[in-house]
C-alpha distance (Angstrom), angle and dihedral (degrees) to the residues before:
residue distance angle dihedral
M1 . . .
S2 3.79 . .
S3 3.72 126.0 .
R4 3.80 112.4 -128.7
Y5 3.75 140.6 141.7
H6 3.81 115.7 -84.2
D7 3.77 114.6 -161.3
P8 3.85 107.0 -131.4
S9 3.81 91.7 -146.9
E10 3.81 89.0 62.5
S11 3.77 93.5 52.0
A12 3.81 119.0 112.1
Q13 3.83 91.3 -145.3
P14 3.79 134.1 34.3
Y15 3.79 116.4 -105.5
R16 3.77 114.3 -94.1
D17 3.76 120.7 -169.8
P18 3.82 106.0 -124.4
T19 3.81 93.3 -153.0
P20 3.81 109.5 93.7
L21 3.78 120.9 -144.0
P22 3.80 115.9 -106.7
D23 3.81 116.7 -90.9
N24 3.82 92.1 -113.7
V25 3.82 89.6 66.1
P26 3.82 110.6 86.1
K27 3.78 114.4 -122.4
V28 3.79 118.2 -115.8
Q29 3.81 134.7 175.7
E30 3.79 121.6 -118.3
L31 3.79 114.8 -98.4
G32 3.79 92.4 -119.5
A33 3.80 96.9 -148.5
T34 3.78 131.2 118.7
S35 3.78 126.1 -138.1
A36 3.84 97.0 -84.9
P37 3.84 97.0 56.6
L38 3.82 89.8 42.7
K39 3.79 91.6 51.4
S40 3.77 90.3 46.8
A41 3.80 91.2 52.6
A42 3.83 96.4 35.6
F43 3.81 99.9 105.4
F44 3.80 91.9 44.0
L45 3.80 90.6 48.0
G46 3.79 88.2 51.9
A47 3.81 91.7 54.3
Y48 3.80 97.9 37.5
C49 3.82 96.3 45.6
K50 3.79 97.8 33.7
D51 3.80 97.3 122.3
Y52 3.81 94.0 48.3
S53 3.80 92.1 45.1
E54 3.80 92.2 50.4
D55 3.81 91.0 49.7
F56 3.82 89.4 50.7
M57 3.81 93.0 49.0
L58 3.83 91.8 48.0
C59 3.79 89.2 50.3
K60 3.82 91.1 50.5
A61 3.80 89.3 50.7
E62 3.84 90.0 53.7
N63 3.78 96.4 53.3
R64 3.80 132.9 7.7
D65 3.80 93.1 -152.1
P66 3.84 105.8 114.8
E67 3.79 92.2 -143.7
H68 3.81 91.8 56.6
C69 3.83 94.4 74.3
L70 3.81 103.4 35.4
K71 3.82 93.0 115.1
E72 3.81 92.6 51.2
G73 3.81 90.5 46.3
R74 3.79 90.7 52.1
R75 3.80 89.6 53.0
V76 3.79 90.5 54.2
T77 3.80 90.7 49.2
R78 3.84 92.1 49.1
C79 3.79 89.9 50.4
A80 3.81 91.5 49.5
I81 3.83 90.6 49.0
D82 3.80 89.0 51.2
L83 3.80 94.3 52.3
I84 3.83 95.8 41.8
T85 3.82 88.8 50.9
K86 3.81 91.0 49.9
M87 3.81 90.8 47.6
R88 3.81 90.3 51.5
D89 3.80 90.9 48.8
S90 3.83 100.1 43.1
C91 3.82 106.9 24.0
A92 3.79 101.2 23.8
S93 3.80 100.7 140.8
E94 3.82 94.9 41.4
F95 3.79 91.3 46.4
E96 3.82 93.2 48.0
Q97 3.81 93.6 46.2
H98 3.78 91.1 52.5
W99 3.79 98.3 45.9
Q100 3.83 92.0 42.6
C101 3.81 88.0 53.9
L102 3.81 90.1 50.6
E103 3.79 89.3 48.7
K104 3.83 91.5 52.9
H105 3.81 95.0 44.8
N106 3.80 101.8 50.7
Q107 3.83 93.3 -97.1
E108 3.83 92.8 -62.9
Y109 3.78 119.5 146.5
Y110 3.84 98.8 -152.8
P111 3.80 98.4 75.8
C112 3.80 91.0 43.7
R113 3.82 101.5 55.1
K114 3.82 95.0 112.5
P115 3.83 96.0 55.6
E116 3.82 88.0 38.9
R117 3.81 90.7 58.7
T118 3.81 92.0 52.2
L119 3.82 90.5 47.9
N120 3.83 91.0 48.4
Q121 3.81 90.2 50.6
C122 3.81 92.5 49.1
M123 3.80 92.7 47.6
F124 3.80 90.8 50.8
E125 3.81 93.7 47.2
K126 3.82 95.5 46.2
F127 3.82 102.7 34.0
G128 3.80 107.7 10.9
L129 3.82 90.0 -118.3
V130 3.79 118.3 147.5
K131 3.78 124.7 -163.8
T132 3.77 106.0 -118.4
I133 3.78 121.4 178.6
P134 3.81 111.0 -148.7
G135 3.79 113.8 -122.6
T136 3.83 95.9 27.2
L137 3.80 108.3 149.5
E138 3.81 117.5 -110.1
G139 3.81 111.4 -98.8
K140 3.82 94.0 12.0
T141 3.80 120.3 116.3
P142 3.81 109.8 -110.2
I143 3.79 113.2 -113.5
H144 3.81 93.5 -114.9
E145 3.83 91.3 57.4
V146 3.83 97.2 49.5
R147 3.82 107.0 115.1
N148 3.82 99.8 -161.6
P149 3.80 107.8 29.2
V150 3.78 121.3 -167.3
F151 3.78 91.4 -137.4
T152 3.77 118.0 54.2
T153 3.79 135.8 162.1
I154 3.82 95.4 -90.6
Q155 3.78 118.1 46.8
K156 3.82 117.8 -158.6
């Protein structure tokens, strides 16, 4: 058997790691979302999965061994799957419009503020989740709520 480079794009099947996880690690499905839907849902995921994420980060601070925090990581993934599923069920068109806009515009928020506002409104109405950007100054309008921004996608 010779050792040579195999281009993954030419493979008939996706790569699957043959090494199974140990039985003490809880099984979890993959999230099944690309970068644009994840970026669209990011602030809501932060709010919705805050407790799980904080547990995971505390665990990572305790021990740098990747295996040490697999259970906490699985909990974060399950929480993310739960929210993405709810978003697809309750705010499907708003969610898709926003992440499709992000996909078209190189993952930049500025050109996608209009679909972002409709997604934010739907998420608040259905789940009570509000997009909050950490570090926003008290009393200042958050950037995603500014109606006439100075910086836009096309500069004149």
